N, C-alpha and C positions, 0 to 999 in steps of 0.2 A: 710619547708611549704607544705601544703597540693597542689598538681598539680591545683586543682578546685579552691582554694585560689588564687593562683598566678594569674591564669586565669581572675578572677573577678576584682583582684587588677589591673591588665594589663587595662582592660576594663573601670574602673572607672578613671584611669588616662587619657585614650585618652579623654573622656569625659571632664574631668577637663582640658586638653590641648586646649579644645575648647572654653571652657565657662569661667575658673576659679569659678566656681559653681556649685550646687550640680543640677543633672537632678529635674525638675519642677515634680509635682505631674500630673496625667494623666488625660485627659478631661474624659467626657463620652463619652462611645462607638457610633462611629457612625453608620449609614447604609451601603449601599453597595459601594458607593462612600467614598474613606477616603482623606479626606481633610488635609492638613498642617494646624494645630491650634496652633503647638509649634515648636519650635526648641530645640533642646539639650543645646543651650548654654543659653537661657532665656525665660520666659514666654511672648507668644506674646496676646495682647488683641484687636487689631486692627483688622478689618474684612478685609483689603486689603492684599493681599499675598506678604509676604516677602523673599520667598524661589523661587528658579527655579525649584524645585521637586515636583511632585506629584506622589501618590499611589493611584491608582484605583483598588478595589477589583472587579475582574469580575466574580467571583462566584466560584461554586462547578461544578464537575463532576464525572462521574462513581458513582452513588450513594451517592455522598458527600465525597468520599474518596480521591478525588483530588482537591487542591484549587489554584487559580491563580490570581496573581496581575498583573498589569500594572505599572512599572515605567516610568512617565513621565518627560523630562526634556526641560525647555524653558528658556527663558529671560525675559519673561513678569512678572516682579516683581517689587512693588513699591518702596521699599528702596534701591535704587542701591549699598550704600554703604555695607550693611549687608554682611557678609561672604557667607552665601548660596544662595544670589541672584546674578546669573550670568550675570546681565546686565551688560555691559561693563568690563567683566573678560578677561584676557587673553586668557584663553583655559577652554574648558568644563573638568572639571576632571574625573578622573576614577574611576567609581564607585567599593566600596570594599566588602560591604557585607549588607543582611538584616536580621535584628534580630528579630524574634517573640517572644513575651513575652506573654506565656500562663496565666491564672489566677494562683494564688499560689496553689502549689499541684497538678497542671495537672499530672495525670499519664505519659502523653504522653513526659512530658518534662525530665523524668527521665532518666538516663544514660542508664538504662537497654533496652531502646527502639531504641537506637541511630542506630543499623543496620536496624531497620525496617522502618525508616523515609527516604525518597527519595526526591532529589530536582531535577529541570533542569531549565536551562535559555536558552532563544532565541531558544527554538524547539531541544536543544540539548539532548544526552542521560542523563537519569536519574542515579546520584550519592548519594552516602550516606550523609545525612546531619551531622552538629556536634551540639550534644546535650549535654549539659554539667549539667543538672539537673534542670535549670530553665528557659533554653532558647535554642530555635531553631535557629541556624547561617547558614545563607545561603549565601555562596559566589557569589560574582558577578561578578570576575573578566572575565569570560566570554561575559558579557553583554555589547553591543557597549556603548559609553559614551552618547550618545541620548537616551538610556533608550530600554525598551522592555518588554518581558513577564517572568514573574518568577511563578514556580509552585512547589508545596509541595506535597506528594503524601504517604497517609497512608494505601495504600492496602494491603502492606505486614505484618501491624500490626494488623490483624483482630482478632488475639488469645488475645490482651491485651485489656482489658476492657476501655472504655473511651479514646481509641485513634485510633480506626479504622477509624473515620472520622473528618473533619475539625471542624462541629458543635460540638462535642464530647470534641476535643482539646480546644474550646475555649469558651465552656459552652455560659450560656445567658448573662454574663457579658461582653463578647468578650476579645479579645486578643490587645495587643498593639503591636506596630512597631516601630524600629530605621531603618533608612536608613544612610549608613555612606558612604564617597566618602574617597578616597587614598590623602594624603597630596599634595597640590598643592597652588601655587603662584596665588591670584587673580588679584592683581594688582603688578606692576614691584616696587622692592625695598622691598617688604614685605617678611616675613618669610613664609615656607610652614606651612600649616596647615590643618586639617580636617574641612570637611563640614557634621554635622549630623542633621536630621531634624527627629521629632517624629508624631507619627501617631496614631489615633484612629483607630481600627479595627473593623471588624462586625464577628458575629460567623457563618454567612451562607451568602445567596444571591441570592441562587437559581443555577440550573445547567446552563451551557453556551455550546455554539457550536461554531465553527468559522462562521464569518461574510458569510452572504448568506444560513445558516444553522438554524435551531432553533430545540429546543428539543421536540419530539412528546410525545403520551400519554404514551408511553412505556419507555421515557426516553433516545431514539435514538436519533440522530441529521440526521434529514430529510431535504431535500432541500426545499429553502422557497417556490417555485414554480412560475409559471406564474400570473403577475397581483399583487404580494406582493413584500416585499423588508426585508431583515432582517440585521439590522446594526449592531447590537452587538451580533449575536450568542444565543439571547435570546427573542429578541420580533419579531412577525410577524407580518408587518404592511402593511394593504391593500393599493393599490395605489388608489383607489376611482374609483367614476363613471367616465365612460368615458375614463379611463387610464389603460395601461397595462406593461409591462416587456417584452423584447425580450430575457431574459434568466430566467431561475429557478433560479439562484443563486443572485439574486439581492441584494447589500447592503445599496444602498443610495435612496433616494426619486427621486433623480435627473435621477434615471433611469425609472422611470414612464413616460411613453411616451402615445401619443395618439393612442389610440385602433386603430384596423383597419378597412379599407373600402373596402377589397375585401380578398379572401381567400390566396390570393398570399403573403400577409402582416403576413402571419401567418405560424408555422413550419407545416413540412411535414404532409399532412392528416389532419390538423387542419383547423376548419372553421370560417369564420368572421360571428359570428350571433351579431345582435343588435350592432355592431360597438366593439366586443370583441371576442378575440380568445379563444373559449372555445370548443364546441362540435366538435367532428369529422366530416367531410364531407361524402358524400356518395363515397363508393369504399374504406372507411377504418372503422376500428372499435378500440374501447378503449382499451389499452394496458400500463401494470405499467410499461414494460421494452422500451417503446419506447421514444424516447427523446423528442418528442412534445407530448406524451400521445396517440397519435395514429398510428396504424400499419396499412399497406397493407394488405387488405384483403386477397391474397394470390390465387393462382391458384387452381381452383376446388371450389371456393366460391364466391358468390355475397353478397355485404354488401349495400343495398339499402337505408339504412336511418343515416349513420356514427355510429350505435349502434349495430344493430343486424349482425351476421356472418352466413349465411346460405349456408349448402353444396349443390352441383349441383347435387349429386345424383349417382348412379351407371352408370358407363362408358361415363359419359361427365366430361367436365373440362372448364375452361376459356382460351382464349388466352392474358389476361391482368391480371395483380395482383391487379388490381384495378374496378373489375366488380361491377355494381350498381344493375344489374337486372337479372332475372332469366333466360330472353330470350338471355344472353350473354353465357349462358352456352353450349357448343357444343359438338359435339363428342370429345372425350377427345383428340386423336393424330393418326397421320396418319404414323408414322414412328419412329425410337428412336432418331431421330435428334430433334424432338417435344418434348422431355422429357428433365429433367436435367440430369447431368453427371452421367453415369452409369445405369440409370434408363431404361425400356424398354416399349415399347407401346404394350401392350396385349389387345387384345379386346376393341379398341380405348381410353384405359385410360392406363396414365402412373402409373404403379403400381411395377411389378418385374423388379428385377436388369437385366440387360442384361450380357451374357458371360464375363468373365473378371474380375466382380464387385461380391460383396457379400453383404448383407442387414448389414446396421450398423446405430444404432440409433443417431450416433454421426455425421453422414454424413450430408450434406444439402439436399441432393436428397434422401436420406435414403441408398445410395449404396454407397461403398467404394471401391476404389482400390484394387485387390487381393493381389499385393504386391510382391517384388522380393523374390523368392524361393517358390512361391504357385501357383496353377492354380485353377481357379473356370469355371467350364464346364457348369452349367446352370443357373449362377446369383443367385445361393443360397448357395452351398458348397464350402467350401474354403479348397484346399487339398495341404498339403505340399508336396514338390517335394521328400524329403528324403534324407538322409545324402549324403554329398558330391556333391550335384546338386543343381542349382539354375536356373533362368532364365533371359532372355534378357531384359524383360520388366515388368511392374507391372500389367499388365492385360493378364498374360496368361490364356488360356482357355482350354489347353488339357495338358495330361501327357507329350505329345510328345515336349511340349516347354521347359520342364526340361532337360537343357544340365549339363554335368560335369562343377562344380564351388561351391563356399563358399557360404554360408549365413552367418556363423558367423566364428571366428579365430578358432573356433573347427573342421572346416571342413579342414584346412590348416596344414602343418607341422610344428608342434611347435619344437623347438622355433624360426625358421628361418624364418618361412613365418606367415603374418597377411592377413586377409581379407579385401578386399576394395569392402564393400556392394553396392557401386555404381555401380560396374560392375560384381561383383560375382568374380573376379580374387583373387587368392592368389599370393601376393606380398613378393618379398623376401627381409627380413630385417636383419639389424645387430644386434639387440634385440629385444624383444617383449616388447612395451611400449604402455600405455593409455596415451593421451594427454587430458586433461581438460582445457576447454576454460572459461574466465570471464573477466570482465570490472572494472578496479579500479575507484577512485574518480576523477582521473585527464582524464578520457576516454582513458586510455591506455589498449590494450587486453593483457591478460597474459596468458600463455601456462605452464599448470603444468605436468610434467613427472611424474607420480605417483611412478613409478619404480626408479626414480633417487631422489625421495624426494627434499631435500633443495637446492640443487645443478640444479636440473631441472625445476625450477621454474623461469621464467624469460619474459621480455616484448618482444612482438612481431610485435605489430602495434598499431599506435596512431591513433585513429578516426577522430583526429580534432576537436572535440566538446568542447574542453578545459575543465578546471574543473568545478564539478557539480555531482548531486547525480544520478547515472547512474542506476536506479531500477531494471533494469532485462534482461536478455540474454539467450536464447535457441540455442541449436546448431542443425542442420539438418544433421545428418552423410552421409545420402543419396548423398546430393547435396555438403557437406562440406562448410556449410553457416552458418555464427554466426548472428543469427537475435538478436537484441537489441534495447533498448529503449534509447533515448536520455534524456537529463535532462527535456526537454519539452515534455517528455513522447510520442514522433514521432516514429515509428517503421523503424527502417533501417537493412540492412544487410552487411555482410563483407563476400567477398568470399575468403576462406581459401588459401593462397598463394599469393594474390593480393594487392595491395595498395590503394584500393579506396574503397567507403561505397556508397551504393544506399538506397533511400528512398523507403518504401513499403506502408506506410499508414499514416495518421495523428493520435493522440489520439483519438480523437473523430470516426473516421470510424472503429477502433478496440474497441471501446466500453470502453476506461476508461476515467473514470470520477471523480476519487480521484486521490489525490497527494500521496497516500501512497501503492500504487500496488509495490513490490519490489520482484516478481517472476515470471519467465517464463519458460515454458518446451514445447518440441517439441515431436509432437507422430502422427503417422498417417497421415502426410500431413496437420497438423495442429499447431496453435498456443494455448497453455493453460495459463492460469492464473487465480490466485484467485484476484479479483477488490475489495481488501481489503477498506470496507467503514469507519472503524473506529475500533481501539483498545477495547480489553475487551467485546467483542459482542458474542453472542451465534449462530449466522449464519453469512455466508458470500456468496456470489455471485461466483460462479465458471463460467469462460468463455471459450467458444472454438471459434476462429477464423479459420475458414477453407482457406486451401492457395491452390492457382492453380498455373501453371507455363506454362510459354510459352519461349521456349528455354531457360531453368531453371532459368528464372527470376520470382521471386514469386509475387502474387498480393492477396491482403487480400479478403475474403468474407465477407458476412454478419454473425457478431457474434452472437452466441448461448449462452443460459444463463441457469444455474440451481441454485438453493437455497442451499448450505449445511448446514446442522444444526450438530453442534459439539455435541455428546453424548460419555458417559464413557461405560466401560465394561458392564453395567448393563442397559445401554438403557436413564440413566438420563442425563439432559443438562450439557456439559462441558464448562466453558467459557475459550475462547481464550485468553492468556494472552499477554498484551503488543503491541505485534504486530507479522504479518506473517513475516516467514522466507523467505522460499524457497518451491518449488515443485520439484520432478523429478518423471519420468514415467517408467518403466521397459518394456521390448520387450514384456510381457505379457498383457499389458495394465493396470498394477496397478499403481495410483498415489499414491505418498508418501509424505507427509505433515508436515514440521517441522516450528514450530512457534519459537519466542522470546519472554522469560521472565527473565529479568533481575535479576542477582544474585541469582536465583532459578531454574537454568537448563532451559528446554522449553518442548514443548507438541509435542508428534510425533503420525501422524494420517496416517490411509491407505485407500484407497477406489479404486476398482475396477471400471475401465470407464464402464464396461458391465452392472453394477449395477444402472447406472445413470437413466435411463429413456429418455423419450421425453423432448427436450429443455422446459424450463419453470417449470419443476417439481421440488419438494424439496426432498433430499436425505440425509440419517444420515450417518454421516462421524465418523469411529471408532477410539478411542482413544486407543493408544497401549502403552504409556508411558508419564508420567508427570515427568520424571527425566533425559531426553535427553539434550544434547548439542547444544545452540543455533547456529543452523549451516546453512550454504549455501550448498545444496546438489546437487549432478548429479551422474548418474551411468556413471560406466566406459563402453568402446564401446559395449563390450559382452551385456550388461544391466544385469550382475549378481551382481556387486560388488557396493554396495552404498557409495559414497564418499561424504565427508563434510568438510567446512573450516569455522572456528568460525570467525564471522565477525567483531569481536573486537580483537582478539589475535593472526590470521593469523595460528593459529594451524589446521593441517590435520587430518580427522580421516576416519575410516572405519566403517559404521554403520550396526549392525545387524536388518535385517529388519523386523524379526519376533519380537523383544523386544526392540529396539530403542536404544540399548545400543552401545555408541560409543567407540572405541579404538583409541588411539593416534597413529599416525605415523610419521609425521615430522612436523615441522614447517619453516615459510619461513621468521622467523627475525621479526616478529611483526612491520611489514611494507607492504605496497600494497595490505591490505586487500580487497577482492572482494566483492561487493555488493550483487550479485547473480552469481552462478556457471550456465554457460549456456550448458555444457553436453561436450561429450568425441567425440574425433576423432578417427575414426577405420582404419587408415593408419598408416604407419611406420614413415616416416620420419616429423621432427618437421617444422614449416613453418616460418624459421627466415627471 
């Protein structure tokens, strides 16, 4: 007997085991809410529910290529003796599968499409569905007994007519669905058996987002906004006259509260106007990147009406960042101390950089520290010390500050010495190694000796935060600190060689406003990350958080943001696949980006930091390859070799930064995969 025939007979036998009768004919297709009108064991004509299971069609996402349902389980059913009514049952059964029946002859249900149709449950990673010619079978063994979200994705089937969207799969007549449980005992003394409930489906239902968000005119998910609540990810409902919300992502009408009576009741910079937090108050101006919608006017500007931002003019500035009148514009400065870090007081205005610093578009004040191994004599030029020399500080001003010492491992006598870039000394080593750090799903810091391969991969420290999603880490090689995000996305650091962690900032302080961010990188006294807003988008925000130090203790400054537009080699928009993987920055200040695309490789991009321009601007990011491995990436301690670990198989690769081609080097045994590679230690000894 053919394999397909055996499968169909087995399926029919399962239904017969429940009912002893044939499956009844299907009712008319429903709309976006799927109600259980029949069970697989007999037709139901009464209006009251006789099953504990519901199947709610949430809608479609990503241009209709993804469809999602919510499986609901409760015991509010009228006929307590019915098998699929769990009222009084001993235990809630385990869910087995959801079977979607497209209309007869649907292209997408053919076996040839099985490798293109994906599913996921409860937010897990997408896997291939089972397609047998007439049905799409979705295993639910990963779903909790209490139910949850189930999604089917057709984006990989774009080349198959009639299969690339859910609407085309189900057509105007709609799909049908069966929900199966595993065998269970409903009451003591009875034999184990299945529960099977049949549903009518809909061919569409509109896009949806997460609660607290809604689809905007472009199809992207936007925050609900102050004064609105978005209960289901589709509808944006106003609170009504005299009421507002205290958050931009409200999900329920209960979050609508009485509006303000004073400015202090509103967000930073927002004003209470007519009992509502809406306009910006004087001293602030409208800003799309500010959490409240209002940003401080800033030094050298005055904002008289909460709308206009006026410059003071040449040679003048303000003593506050919230000036409201031109009369507050005064001679810019009296000394360098009146200006930001690294900036100089020239002609009464904070403008040029002072010696020891050089101009940098990414520095908060416009001036960055010269750095180890360089000297900046005039606040403009950044001069290297030369081979075999370095500086004792990061703010050297003269060539006489260059002393014998190393900047990289190449300055030392290989292979017995490595460069400690923190103090510029060459350290004797038994062997020349690179140690890359990252955190696994249990909060354990792992150390990878890339020269030793599999045997050099080991745990070195427990952060103490327990199991969870650790979305990002970044290594500061100068201070030997691993900066990382906890599952709640607060920023901490671990000092290499110690047994303690210290909090730096909360998620809101560093500008993280999504749950998807899974990448961090350290460069030039700053933390960098892509603040991923959603998968499958043409642009994403890039964030830089400047770090200042007091006795080597890092403190986070005000985040700066750019918009990245992804383009291919010809300049056309390039869609970001599935999710962002990781970023890494080399010593020359070039950012390397790697995304994750399930079952079809990944996308690899590069972007020089020097091309970013001023914060708030938009920059194109160049696509290098669409066939890269889905890797978490990190440069070695010299910044010359790009390493990567596959997030799903734990295999380690080196990556050609010009082509994106990855070469496998070793595997750590398909366990303890790291969510994000933080960076490399540039000293010799491992910190066990």
